[in-house]
C-alpha positions in Angstrom: 3.6 -2.7 20.9 1.2 0.3 20.5 -2.0 -0.2 18.6 -1.8 3.5 17.4 1.7 2.9 16.1 0.7 -0.1 14.0 -2.4 1.7 12.8 -0.1 4.7 11.7 2.2 2.2 9.9 -0.6 0.7 8.3 -2.1 3.8 7.1 1.2 5.1 5.8 2.1 1.9 3.9 -1.2 0.2 2.9 -1.7 1.9 -0.4 1.9 1.8 -1.6 2.0 -2.1 -0.6 -1.3 -2.8 -2.3 -0.4 -1.2 -5.4 2.9 -2.9 -5.7 1.3 -6.4 -5.0 -1.7 -5.7 -7.4 0.7 -5.1 -10.4 2.9 -7.9 -9.5 0.0 -10.3 -9.6 -1.3 -9.3 -13.0 -4.0 -7.0 -11.5 -5.7 -10.0 -9.8 -7.7 -7.9 -7.2 -8.7 -10.9 -5.0 -5.2 -12.3 -5.1 -3.7 -8.8 -4.2 -6.1 -8.3 -1.3 -5.2 -11.8 0.1 -1.5 -11.2 -0.2 -1.6 -7.8 1.3 -3.6 -9.2 4.1 -1.0 -11.9 4.7 1.7 -9.2 4.6 0.2 -7.1 7.2 -0.5 -9.9 9.4 3.1 -10.8 9.3 4.0 -7.2 9.7 1.7 -7.1 12.9 3.2 -10.2 14.4 6.9 -8.7 13.9 6.1 -5.1 14.6 8.1 -5.0 17.8 11.1 -5.4 15.5 10.3 -2.6 13.4 12.7 0.4 13.4 11.2 3.5 11.9 14.7 5.0 11.4 15.9 1.9 9.5 17.6 2.6 6.2 15.7 0.0 4.3 12.4 1.0 2.8 9.1 -0.7 3.8 8.3 -1.5 0.2 11.6 -3.4 -0.3 11.2 -5.2 3.0 7.7 -6.5 1.9 8.7 -7.4 -1.8 9.7 -10.9 -1.0 6.3 -11.5 0.8 4.4 -10.1 -2.2 5.5 -12.8 -4.6 3.1 -15.6 -5.1 4.6 -19.0 -5.1 5.7 -20.4 -8.4 3.6 -23.3 -9.8 5.5 -26.1 -11.6 5.0 -26.1 -15.3 
């Protein structure tokens, strides 16, 4: 894995992923930052599997990771 490739990937997608997560967690800035950090750590750990030419969008791939766990009512 190339550090430069991941940096490029991060710079290309960070704003979109952050905005998506931010609005999904009711504009809780701290929670959004924590979740986005976790998302990109997972992305880094799995970056060797990433295919730039894949049909799936990055945002849709991250969608399940952006959902906070449900709390029992």
